[in-house]
C-alpha positions as CSV (number, residue, x, y, z in Angstrom):
1,M,-78.1,-10.5,21.3
2,K,-76.4,-12.5,24.0
3,S,-73.7,-15.0,23.1
4,K,-75.0,-18.5,22.8
5,Y,-72.8,-19.7,25.7
6,L,-73.1,-16.8,28.1
7,I,-75.7,-18.0,30.5
8,S,-79.0,-16.3,31.1
9,A,-80.1,-17.2,34.6
10,L,-83.7,-16.6,33.6
11,A,-83.5,-19.0,30.7
12,L,-81.9,-21.6,32.8
13,T,-84.6,-21.2,35.4
14,G,-87.2,-22.0,32.7
15,T,-85.2,-25.0,31.6
16,F,-85.0,-26.4,35.1
17,A,-88.7,-25.8,35.6
18,A,-89.4,-27.8,32.5
19,A,-87.1,-30.5,33.6
20,A,-89.0,-30.8,36.8
21,L,-92.3,-31.3,35.0
22,Y,-90.8,-34.0,32.8
23,P,-88.2,-35.7,34.9
24,A,-85.9,-38.3,33.3
25,T,-86.2,-41.8,34.7
26,A,-83.3,-43.2,36.6
27,A,-82.8,-45.8,33.8
28,E,-82.1,-43.0,31.3
29,K,-79.2,-41.6,33.3
30,K,-75.7,-43.1,32.8
31,Y,-72.6,-42.1,34.7
32,S,-68.9,-42.9,34.9
33,I,-66.8,-42.1,37.9
34,G,-66.7,-38.3,38.4
35,A,-70.4,-37.7,37.5
36,S,-73.7,-37.9,39.3
37,D,-77.1,-36.4,39.5
38,T,-75.7,-33.3,41.2
39,E,-72.0,-32.9,40.1
40,I,-69.5,-33.2,37.2
41,R,-65.9,-33.3,38.3
42,I,-63.4,-31.9,35.8
43,G,-59.6,-32.3,36.3
44,H,-57.2,-29.6,35.0
45,T,-53.5,-28.7,35.4
46,T,-51.5,-25.7,34.2
47,A,-48.4,-23.7,35.2
48,Y,-49.3,-21.5,38.1
49,S,-45.6,-21.4,38.9
50,G,-42.3,-21.9,37.1
51,P,-40.9,-20.4,33.9
52,V,-44.3,-20.2,32.1
53,S,-46.4,-19.2,35.1
54,S,-48.2,-16.8,32.7
55,F,-50.3,-19.9,31.8
56,G,-52.0,-19.5,35.2
57,V,-54.3,-17.0,33.6
58,S,-56.0,-19.8,31.6
59,G,-56.6,-21.9,34.8
60,R,-58.1,-19.0,36.7
61,T,-60.3,-18.1,33.7
62,L,-61.5,-21.6,33.4
63,V,-62.4,-22.0,37.1
64,A,-64.1,-18.6,37.0
65,Y,-66.2,-19.5,34.0
66,F,-67.7,-22.5,35.6
67,K,-68.3,-20.6,38.8
68,M,-70.5,-18.4,36.6
69,V,-72.1,-21.5,35.1
70,N,-72.8,-22.9,38.5
71,E,-74.2,-19.7,39.9
72,A,-76.8,-19.8,37.1
73,G,-77.8,-23.4,37.8
74,G,-75.0,-25.5,36.3
75,I,-75.3,-27.8,33.3
76,N,-78.4,-29.8,33.1
77,G,-78.9,-29.2,36.8
78,R,-75.5,-30.4,37.8
79,R,-72.7,-28.3,39.3
80,V,-69.4,-28.4,37.4
81,N,-66.5,-28.8,39.9
82,V,-63.3,-27.8,38.2
83,I,-60.2,-29.0,40.2
84,S,-57.2,-27.1,38.8
85,L,-53.7,-27.9,40.1
86,D,-50.3,-26.5,39.5
87,D,-48.0,-28.6,37.2
88,A,-45.3,-25.8,36.9
89,Y,-44.9,-26.8,33.2
90,S,-42.9,-29.8,34.5
91,P,-43.7,-33.3,33.0
92,P,-43.0,-35.2,36.3
93,K,-45.2,-32.7,38.2
94,A,-47.9,-33.0,35.6
95,V,-47.9,-36.8,36.0
96,E,-48.1,-36.5,39.8
97,Q,-50.9,-34.0,39.7
98,T,-52.8,-35.9,37.0
99,R,-52.6,-39.1,39.1
100,K,-54.0,-37.2,42.0
101,L,-56.9,-35.9,40.0
102,V,-57.8,-39.3,38.6
103,E,-57.1,-41.6,41.5
104,D,-57.8,-39.4,44.5
105,Q,-60.2,-36.7,43.2
106,E,-61.9,-39.3,40.8
107,V,-62.6,-36.8,38.0
108,L,-64.7,-37.7,35.0
109,L,-62.1,-36.3,32.6
110,I,-58.9,-34.2,32.2
111,Y,-59.5,-31.0,30.3
112,G,-57.6,-28.2,28.7
113,V,-54.1,-28.8,30.0
114,S,-51.6,-26.3,28.6
115,G,-48.4,-27.5,27.0
116,S,-47.0,-30.3,24.8
117,P,-44.4,-31.6,27.3
118,T,-47.0,-31.9,30.1
119,N,-49.6,-33.5,27.9
120,S,-47.0,-35.9,26.5
121,A,-46.1,-37.0,30.0
122,T,-49.6,-38.0,30.9
123,Q,-50.9,-39.2,27.6
124,K,-50.1,-42.9,28.0
125,Y,-51.3,-43.0,31.6
126,L,-54.7,-41.5,30.7
127,N,-55.2,-43.6,27.7
128,G,-54.3,-46.7,29.6
129,K,-56.9,-45.8,32.2
130,G,-59.5,-44.9,29.7
131,V,-59.8,-41.3,31.0
132,P,-60.7,-38.6,28.5
133,Q,-57.8,-36.2,27.9
134,I,-59.8,-33.7,25.9
135,L,-59.6,-30.2,24.5
136,I,-55.9,-29.9,25.5
137,S,-54.1,-26.7,24.7
138,T,-51.5,-27.9,22.3
139,G,-51.3,-28.2,18.6
140,A,-48.5,-30.8,18.4
141,S,-49.2,-33.3,15.7
142,K,-48.7,-36.3,18.0
143,F,-52.0,-35.6,19.8
144,N,-54.0,-36.0,16.7
145,N,-53.5,-39.8,16.7
146,P,-56.9,-41.5,17.4
147,K,-55.5,-44.9,16.4
148,D,-52.9,-45.1,19.1
149,F,-54.4,-42.6,21.6
150,P,-58.1,-42.7,21.2
151,W,-58.8,-40.9,24.5
152,T,-56.8,-37.8,23.6
153,V,-58.2,-34.8,21.7
154,P,-56.2,-31.6,21.1
155,F,-57.8,-28.2,21.0
156,W,-55.3,-25.7,19.6
157,P,-54.5,-24.9,16.0
158,A,-52.0,-27.5,14.7
159,Y,-48.5,-26.1,14.8
160,G,-47.9,-27.5,11.3
161,L,-50.9,-25.4,10.0
162,E,-49.6,-22.3,11.8
163,Q,-46.1,-22.6,10.4
164,K,-47.4,-23.3,6.9
165,I,-49.2,-20.0,7.0
166,Y,-45.9,-18.2,7.9
167,V,-43.9,-20.1,5.4
168,D,-46.4,-19.4,2.6
169,Y,-46.3,-15.7,3.4
170,I,-42.4,-15.7,3.5
171,L,-42.1,-17.5,0.2
172,K,-44.6,-15.0,-1.4
173,T,-43.0,-11.8,-0.1
174,K,-39.4,-12.8,0.4
175,P,-38.7,-15.8,-1.9
176,N,-35.0,-15.6,-1.2
177,A,-35.4,-15.3,2.6
178,K,-32.7,-16.4,5.0
179,I,-34.6,-17.8,8.0
180,A,-33.5,-18.1,11.6
181,V,-35.5,-20.2,14.1
182,L,-35.5,-20.1,17.9
183,Y,-37.4,-23.0,19.4
184,A,-38.0,-24.6,22.8
185,N,-36.1,-27.8,23.3
186,D,-39.3,-29.8,24.0
187,D,-42.2,-31.3,22.1
188,Y,-43.7,-27.8,21.6
189,G,-40.7,-26.2,20.0
190,K,-39.6,-29.3,18.0
191,D,-43.1,-29.7,16.5
192,H,-43.0,-26.0,15.4
193,L,-39.6,-26.6,13.9
194,N,-40.7,-29.6,12.0
195,G,-43.7,-27.7,10.8
196,I,-41.4,-25.0,9.3
197,K,-39.2,-27.6,7.6
198,T,-42.2,-29.5,6.3
199,A,-43.7,-26.3,4.8
200,L,-40.4,-25.4,3.2
201,G,-40.0,-28.9,1.7
202,N,-36.9,-29.3,-0.4
203,N,-36.0,-25.6,0.3
204,A,-35.6,-26.2,4.0
205,S,-31.8,-26.7,4.1
206,A,-31.2,-23.7,1.9
207,S,-33.7,-21.4,3.5
208,I,-32.9,-22.0,7.2
209,V,-29.6,-20.5,7.9
210,A,-29.7,-20.9,11.7
211,E,-31.7,-22.8,14.2
212,L,-31.1,-22.6,18.0
213,S,-32.9,-24.1,21.0
214,Y,-33.4,-23.0,24.6
215,E,-34.5,-24.8,27.8
216,T,-37.6,-23.5,29.6
217,A,-35.5,-23.2,32.8
218,D,-33.0,-20.8,31.1
219,P,-33.0,-17.3,32.5
220,T,-32.5,-15.6,29.2
221,I,-32.1,-16.3,25.5
222,D,-29.8,-13.3,24.8
223,S,-26.9,-15.4,23.5
224,Q,-29.2,-17.2,21.1
225,I,-30.5,-14.0,19.6
226,V,-27.0,-12.6,19.1
227,N,-26.0,-15.8,17.3
228,L,-29.1,-15.8,15.2
229,K,-28.5,-12.3,14.1
230,A,-24.9,-13.2,13.2
231,S,-26.2,-15.8,10.8
232,G,-27.3,-13.0,8.4
233,A,-31.0,-14.0,8.6
234,D,-33.6,-11.5,7.5
235,V,-36.5,-13.6,8.7
236,F,-36.9,-14.7,12.3
237,I,-39.4,-17.3,13.5
238,S,-39.6,-17.4,17.3
239,A,-41.2,-20.8,18.2
240,S,-41.2,-20.0,21.9
241,T,-43.4,-19.6,24.9
242,P,-44.5,-16.1,26.1
243,K,-41.6,-15.2,28.4
244,F,-39.0,-16.0,25.8
245,A,-41.0,-14.5,22.9
246,A,-40.9,-11.2,24.8
247,Q,-37.2,-11.5,25.5
248,A,-36.5,-12.3,21.8
249,I,-38.4,-9.3,20.5
250,R,-36.7,-7.0,23.0
251,K,-33.2,-8.4,22.5
252,A,-33.5,-8.2,18.7
253,H,-34.4,-4.5,19.0
254,E,-31.5,-3.9,21.4
255,I,-28.9,-5.3,19.1
256,G,-30.3,-3.6,16.0
257,W,-31.6,-6.7,14.3
258,A,-34.8,-6.0,12.4
259,P,-35.8,-9.1,10.6
260,L,-39.4,-10.0,9.5
261,L,-40.4,-11.5,12.8
262,F,-43.0,-14.2,13.6
263,V,-44.2,-15.3,17.0
264,T,-46.5,-18.3,17.6
265,N,-50.1,-17.5,18.4
266,A,-49.5,-18.9,21.9
267,S,-47.1,-16.0,22.4
268,S,-49.1,-13.3,20.7
269,S,-50.7,-11.7,23.8
270,I,-50.4,-7.9,23.7
271,S,-50.4,-7.6,27.5
272,G,-48.4,-10.8,28.2
273,V,-45.7,-10.6,25.5
274,L,-45.7,-7.4,23.4
275,Q,-46.0,-4.9,26.3
276,P,-43.1,-6.6,28.2
277,A,-41.1,-6.6,25.0
278,G,-42.0,-2.9,24.4
279,L,-44.9,-2.0,22.1
280,E,-42.6,0.1,20.0
281,N,-40.2,-2.8,19.6
282,S,-43.0,-5.1,18.6
283,V,-44.3,-3.1,15.6
284,G,-44.3,-5.4,12.6
285,V,-44.3,-8.6,14.5
286,M,-46.6,-11.2,12.8
287,A,-48.7,-14.1,14.1
288,A,-51.5,-16.3,12.9
289,G,-54.6,-15.5,15.0
290,F,-58.0,-17.0,15.6
291,L,-59.4,-14.8,18.3
292,K,-61.0,-11.4,18.5
293,A,-58.8,-9.0,20.5
294,P,-61.1,-7.4,23.1
295,G,-59.1,-4.1,23.1
296,D,-59.4,-3.7,19.4
297,P,-61.9,-0.9,18.5
298,I,-63.2,-2.9,15.6
299,W,-64.9,-5.2,18.2
300,A,-66.2,-2.4,20.4
301,N,-69.8,-3.2,19.7
302,D,-69.4,-7.0,19.3
303,N,-71.8,-8.8,21.6
304,D,-69.4,-11.7,22.2
305,V,-66.7,-9.3,23.3
306,K,-69.1,-7.3,25.5
307,D,-70.2,-10.6,27.2
308,Y,-66.6,-11.6,27.7
309,L,-65.6,-8.3,29.2
310,E,-68.5,-8.4,31.5
311,F,-67.5,-11.9,32.6
312,M,-64.0,-10.9,33.3
313,K,-65.1,-7.9,35.3
314,N,-67.5,-9.9,37.5
315,W,-65.8,-13.3,37.7
316,N,-62.0,-12.9,37.1
317,P,-61.1,-9.3,37.9
318,Q,-57.5,-10.1,38.8
319,D,-56.5,-10.9,35.3
320,N,-56.2,-8.6,32.3
321,P,-59.1,-9.2,29.9
322,N,-56.8,-8.3,27.0
323,D,-54.4,-11.2,27.8
324,S,-54.9,-13.7,24.9
325,L,-54.5,-16.6,27.4
326,A,-57.6,-15.4,29.1
327,T,-59.6,-15.0,25.8
328,V,-58.4,-18.5,24.7
329,A,-59.4,-20.0,28.0
330,Y,-62.8,-18.4,27.9
331,A,-63.5,-19.6,24.4
332,N,-62.3,-23.1,25.2
333,A,-64.4,-23.2,28.4
334,T,-67.5,-22.6,26.2
335,M,-66.4,-25.6,24.1
336,L,-66.3,-27.8,27.2
337,R,-69.7,-26.5,28.2
338,H,-71.0,-27.4,24.8
339,V,-69.7,-30.9,25.0
340,L,-71.1,-31.5,28.5
341,E,-74.5,-30.1,27.5
342,D,-74.5,-32.5,24.5
343,C,-73.8,-35.4,26.8
344,G,-77.2,-34.8,28.5
345,D,-77.8,-37.4,31.1
346,N,-75.3,-39.9,29.6
347,L,-72.2,-38.6,31.4
348,T,-70.0,-41.6,30.7
349,R,-66.5,-41.4,29.5
350,D,-67.4,-43.1,26.3
351,N,-70.1,-40.6,25.6
352,V,-67.8,-37.7,26.4
353,M,-65.5,-39.0,23.7
354,K,-68.3,-39.5,21.3
355,Q,-69.4,-35.9,21.6
356,V,-65.9,-34.3,21.5
357,T,-64.9,-36.3,18.4
358,N,-68.0,-35.3,16.5
359,I,-67.9,-31.5,16.7
360,H,-69.7,-30.1,13.6
361,D,-69.2,-26.5,12.5
362,V,-69.3,-25.0,15.9
363,R,-68.3,-21.3,16.3
364,L,-67.3,-20.2,19.7
365,P,-67.5,-16.7,21.3
366,L,-64.4,-14.6,20.6
367,H,-63.3,-16.7,17.6
368,L,-62.9,-14.7,14.4
369,P,-65.9,-14.8,12.2
370,H,-64.5,-17.3,9.7
371,V,-63.2,-19.7,12.3
372,T,-65.4,-22.8,12.8
373,L,-64.6,-26.1,14.4
374,K,-65.0,-29.6,13.2
375,T,-63.7,-33.0,14.4
376,T,-64.3,-36.5,13.3
377,P,-63.2,-39.8,14.9
378,Q,-60.5,-39.9,12.2
379,D,-59.4,-36.3,12.4
380,L,-59.3,-34.7,15.9
381,S,-57.7,-31.4,14.8
382,A,-60.7,-28.9,15.1
383,F,-59.1,-25.8,13.5
384,K,-58.9,-25.7,9.8
385,S,-57.9,-22.1,9.1
386,L,-56.2,-19.1,10.8
387,Q,-55.8,-15.4,10.1
388,L,-52.4,-13.9,9.5
389,Q,-52.0,-10.7,11.4
390,R,-49.4,-7.9,12.0
391,F,-49.0,-5.8,15.1
392,D,-49.1,-2.1,14.4
393,G,-48.0,-0.8,17.8
394,E,-51.5,-0.9,19.3
395,K,-53.4,-3.8,17.9
396,W,-53.3,-6.8,15.6
397,I,-54.4,-6.0,12.0
398,D,-55.3,-8.6,9.4
399,V,-52.9,-9.3,6.5
400,D,-54.4,-10.5,3.2
């Protein structure tokens, strides 16, 4: 059975034929800037260059997905024009590119931007202009704030939820753990650090024996890893982006430090993080997952995975289908498609926000079976659960 969101050209042809027989009247169609009878313009930025250029995989996958959609007829007869620009993971650059998308390209909305710092930089601007900033790839708590920022909707597991899963496991298995934390000196890293401390509660000051930050422009984090080892920690939480997560795993192994090691789910890609770190060095690394791993034999006959692999082969062959950034982008693109389909012929910015803040028990392709999504106007954090996993040298395996 085909995935709900992988398009059947034949089915779409039938849909369009029916639409031709029963056309909507002009009065029933409503548009904001960036939408028309023939087109929906979507704005997106990510890091195609700079220290986290690995994020470029997500942009290429998103663009490729909607090329596939358009080839099969678009959404409700409209082509989806995704305009994806390079923000280099730089807040000033993100502002510049976002202004270009809104003011020059006149997009309907901004979608799926990767990174807490970049989204933070544009949040006030977009909310001030009444432009939807939706399904953004960050789990920082500040983005689940409908009272102050009603045009912003996150679409990544909350960092606090992720760190609570790690801390709960640590307290269960190593109640006297000495924890070291490496974190990015930005909104992303600081929110993860706060999530760790919140989960530890009154035990935070006693349990955390070292916490060190890094800048995304730093060439290496070798000195931080050496100092974290010197703290005597037997648990290491790496709240870092992919490049530095790989460096942390590799350096810890080089200096003979073998703590219980956690990486964030944003840095859990086998091809993008664990292979560069060394698969043998990564055995035992833990992360909280929410996606099926296409290379895992357990999913070999899964229809969603088959559809995804076929998509990558035909539409984005330059990127590795086992890269978790590609699988995340594919799943997230299906969520945007779901929202745009639900908008129907009311493609106003207000209706976009109505649909994206009322997601009810949606399960997307590639999400693990128990993961469903729900948002309300009062709670914009769609993910409610994650699966703790451990890397065995080849694949991620579930941990009870």
